VOZAKE-796650 format. One record per residue: x, y, z of N, C-alpha, C, CB in turn. Coordinates in pm, whole numbers, plus 50000, padded with zeros to 5 digits. Glycine has a CB too. Layout:
# residues N
XYZXYZXYZXYZ;...
This chain:
# residues 74
077353987555207076873983555063078143988854965075253991855019;078654002054996079594006754902080893998054864080014019254954;081353993054991082493984554987082093970154909083003982255143;081173964154943080823952654874080793954754717079493948054925;079923964854677079963970454541081333972354478079293983354542;082273977554537083713980954507084393968354479084443988554624;084103957754572084853944354565084353936454430084533934954708;083033938254410082483931754289083043937654151080923933154293;082923950254169083483957054043084913954654019083293971954049;085763952854138087123948354109087133934254045087973948454238;086233924954088086353910654031086043911153884085333900154104;085073920653837084553922153691085663929353624083103930453676;086443938853660087493945553593088583938653500088133951653691;089003927053527090043921753446089393917753315090773910053515;088003912753309087423909653188087263921853101086153903053210;086993935253167086673945353089088093951053031085803955553170;088973949953107090433954553069090973945752957091463953753197;090633931852964091063923752863090593929752717090523909652892;089473935352721088833941252585089383957152573086943940852592;090123961052645090603974452643089783987552706090813976752507;088883980452799087923990352875088363990153043086163984752850;087263995353080087403996253246086004001453298088704008053301;085933998953423084764004553504085154011653630083823993653543;084624022553644085024032253762083634032553863085454049453694;083894031753985082614034154066082564048254070082574027754215;081304052654086080974067654108080204067754246080004074453979;079004061354246078254062954386077254051954393077474077754405;076764051154501075534041054533074594047954639076084025554598;073294049154609072334057954697071504047254770071304068754604;070714054254859070034045254961069024035354891069224054355070;068694039854777067674031254702068304018354624066904040754594;069654018754636070194007454574070604009554422069203996554588;070504021554377071104024454247072704027954233070344035954196;073374019654174074814022454168075074029854037075674009154177;075964039654055076364046953937077854044953901076074061453958;078204040053784079454035953741079874045453609079374019753708;081144046553583081444051053467082224040553387082104063153483;082024038953265082494029853173083624037353091081304024553085;084854034653087085904041253023086834032452955086574049153113;087644039152850088374031552763087514028652646088884019452828;087774013752605087024010052502085744007952516087434000852454;085334005352646084064003052700083124016552700084273997452842;083724028052703083074040052711082464043452579083964050252757;082994038152445082604042152325082054029652253083714048952255;081834018552330081494007052257080024005452234082013995652323;079474001152123078053999352093077413990052179077833995151958;078113979852237077633968852332077833973352474078423955152307;078063986652503078243991752645077113990652720078634005252653;075943991752671074663989752726074533973952774073553993952614;074793967152697074653952852728075523948752825074833944552617;076893954052807077863952352911077443956053052079003959852876;076763968353066076273973053202075193965453251075833986853201;074063963853178072903954253233073033940553255071853954353154;073563933353147073693920253146074963915053221073643916253013;076043922853236077173919853304077343925053435078153923253233;077443938753427077843945553565076353945453650078543963353538;075333950353606074203948953685073763936753741073283953153623;073803926353655073343911953687074263907853789073343901553561;075723910953790076433904353888076353912054022077843902353843;076153925554009075953933554130074753928354221075693948154087;073543927054134072273921954187072473909354251071243920454083;073223899254191073473886054238074283885954372074213878454131;075253894354384076243894354493076043902954604077463897454445;075483916154578075323925154682073633928154713076163938654640;073263922254829071863925554849071693941254867071303917654976;070333945454805069973958854808070263964854670070693966154920;071013960354588071293968254476070073964354375072823965154417;069363976454326068263975354253068693978254095067183985254313;069753985454064069973987753924071393995653921068693996353856;071883994753815073014002653762072944011353642073983994253736;073514023553681073344032353589074714038753530072464041953644;074864042653401076124047753355076124062853355076444042553218;077164070153406077414082453395078564086753315077484086753509;078544098853262079514104053175080564112453230078914111053080;
């Protein structure tokens, strides 16, 4: 599952970079919880929760079977 999660994050990355931000993969556990770190402009953006849940989490749940949620770590 980890490799597929990383592939999807790579496909999302250009959109985040266009706005001055980025996403880093941290981990995925057996329960399907993916942990990521939002960096650059995304790390301090007031819309980062929206980006995380409606963008990254939605895409990962859609494309990677077993992903249950995405959480941000600092």
